[in-house]
C-alpha positions in Angstrom: 16.1 6.5 -44.7 15.5 9.6 -42.8 18.8 12.1 -43.3 18.8 14.3 -40.3 21.8 16.6 -40.3 23.2 18.7 -37.6 21.3 21.9 -38.8 18.1 20.1 -38.8 18.9 18.6 -35.2 19.6 21.9 -33.9 16.3 23.8 -35.2 14.3 20.8 -33.5 16.1 21.2 -30.0 15.5 25.0 -30.3 11.8 24.8 -31.3 11.4 22.0 -28.5 12.9 24.3 -25.9 10.5 27.2 -26.9 7.6 25.1 -27.2 7.7 22.7 -24.3 10.1 24.8 -22.0 13.4 24.1 -20.4 11.7 22.9 -17.1 9.6 20.1 -18.8 12.1 19.1 -21.6 13.7 16.2 -19.6 10.1 14.7 -19.0 9.2 15.1 -22.7 12.6 13.5 -23.7 12.1 10.5 -21.5 8.5 10.2 -22.7 9.7 10.4 -26.4 12.3 7.8 -25.8 9.9 5.4 -24.3 7.5 5.7 -27.3 10.4 5.3 -29.6 11.4 2.2 -28.0 7.9 0.7 -28.0 7.7 1.4 -31.8 11.0 -0.2 -32.4 10.0 -3.4 -30.3 6.7 -3.6 -32.3 8.6 -3.0 -35.6 11.0 -5.7 -34.7 8.1 -8.2 -33.8 6.5 -7.4 -37.1 9.7 -7.9 -39.2 10.4 -11.4 -37.3 6.9 -12.4 -38.3 7.2 -11.4 -41.8 10.6 -13.1 -42.0 8.9 -16.6 -40.6 6.2 -16.2 -43.1 8.7 -15.6 -46.1 10.7 -18.7 -44.9 7.3 -20.9 -44.5 6.7 -20.0 -48.2 10.0 -20.8 -49.4 9.9 -24.2 -47.7 6.5 -25.0 -49.3 7.9 -24.1 -52.5 11.0 -26.3 -51.9 8.9 -29.2 -50.9 6.8 -29.0 -53.9 9.8 -28.9 -56.2 11.3 -31.8 -54.1 8.0 -33.7 -54.5 7.8 -33.1 -58.4 11.4 -34.2 -58.7 10.6 -37.3 -56.4 7.8 -38.3 -58.7 9.6 -37.8 -61.7 12.4 -40.3 -60.4 9.8 -42.7 -59.0 8.1 -42.6 -62.8 11.7 -43.3 -64.4 12.4 -46.0 -62.0 9.2 -47.8 -61.0 11.0 -50.7 -59.4 13.1 -48.5 -57.0 16.4 -49.3 -58.8 18.2 -47.6 -61.4 18.0 -49.1 -64.7 21.1 -51.0 -66.0 22.6 -49.7 -69.2 25.3 -52.4 -69.3 25.7 -55.5 -67.6 27.1 -53.9 -64.4 25.7 -51.7 -61.8 27.2 -48.4 -61.2 29.9 -48.3 -58.3 28.3 -46.8 -54.9 31.7 -46.9 -53.0 30.0 -49.7 -50.8 32.0 -52.9 -50.3 31.1 -55.8 -51.9 29.3 -58.5 -49.6 32.4 -60.8 -48.9 34.4 -57.6 -47.9 31.7 -56.4 -45.6 31.3 -59.7 -43.8 35.2 -59.8 -43.3 35.1 -56.2 -42.0 32.3 -57.0 -39.6 34.1 -60.1 -38.3 37.3 -57.8 -37.7 35.1 -55.3 -35.9 33.6 -58.1 -33.6 37.2 -59.7 -33.0 38.4 -56.0 -31.9 35.5 -55.6 -29.7 36.0 -58.7 -28.1 39.6 -57.8 -27.4 38.9 -54.5 -26.0 36.4 -56.0 -23.6 38.8 -58.8 -22.5 41.5 -55.9 -21.9 39.1 -54.2 -19.9 38.2 -56.9 -17.8 41.9 -57.5 -17.2 42.5 -54.2 -16.2 39.3 -54.1 -14.0 40.6 -57.4 -12.3 44.3 -55.9 -11.9 42.6 -52.9 -10.1 40.7 -55.3 -7.8 43.8 -56.8 -6.9 45.6 -53.8 -6.2 43.3 -52.5 -4.1 43.0 -55.3 -2.0 46.7 -55.2 -1.5 46.3 -51.4 -0.5 43.7 -52.4 2.1 45.8 -55.2 3.6 48.8 -52.8 3.9 46.7 -50.3 5.4 45.5 -52.7 7.9 48.8 -53.9 8.7 50.5 -50.5 9.6 48.3 -49.7 12.7 49.8 -53.2 14.1 53.2 -52.0 13.2 52.8 -48.6 14.7 51.4 -50.1 17.9 54.5 -52.6 18.1 56.8 -49.5 17.9 55.1 -47.6 20.4 55.2 -50.6 22.7 59.1 -50.6 22.4 
């Protein structure tokens, strides 16, 4: 947008030194930097607001298109099901009812088997922890017996 070359920058620095003076130049540069930072912050906020407004307008347009398309589909198929051209329905990729029932039964059997295995492992862990606790209780008695000897 702004094309400032090396010669233009050198001219600005010379004029600033002559007008402001070398003593007050650092303060002037800090002040200018702060103002530029504020301007950038405000412009970024403004740009974000505009982007949000554009996004909302695009979403409204898309919602209108979707609504019109939905109404068109509903007018073509008032009962909610697609019209059948031939005697068969179009394949949807879903399983037939008997296959779906078989898959549900297999899933139930598998989950029951997993639950049984989990219960068995829990019981085995309980037995192992009891054995460890009795071993721990027996060890001090053995130690006392050795100390007595």
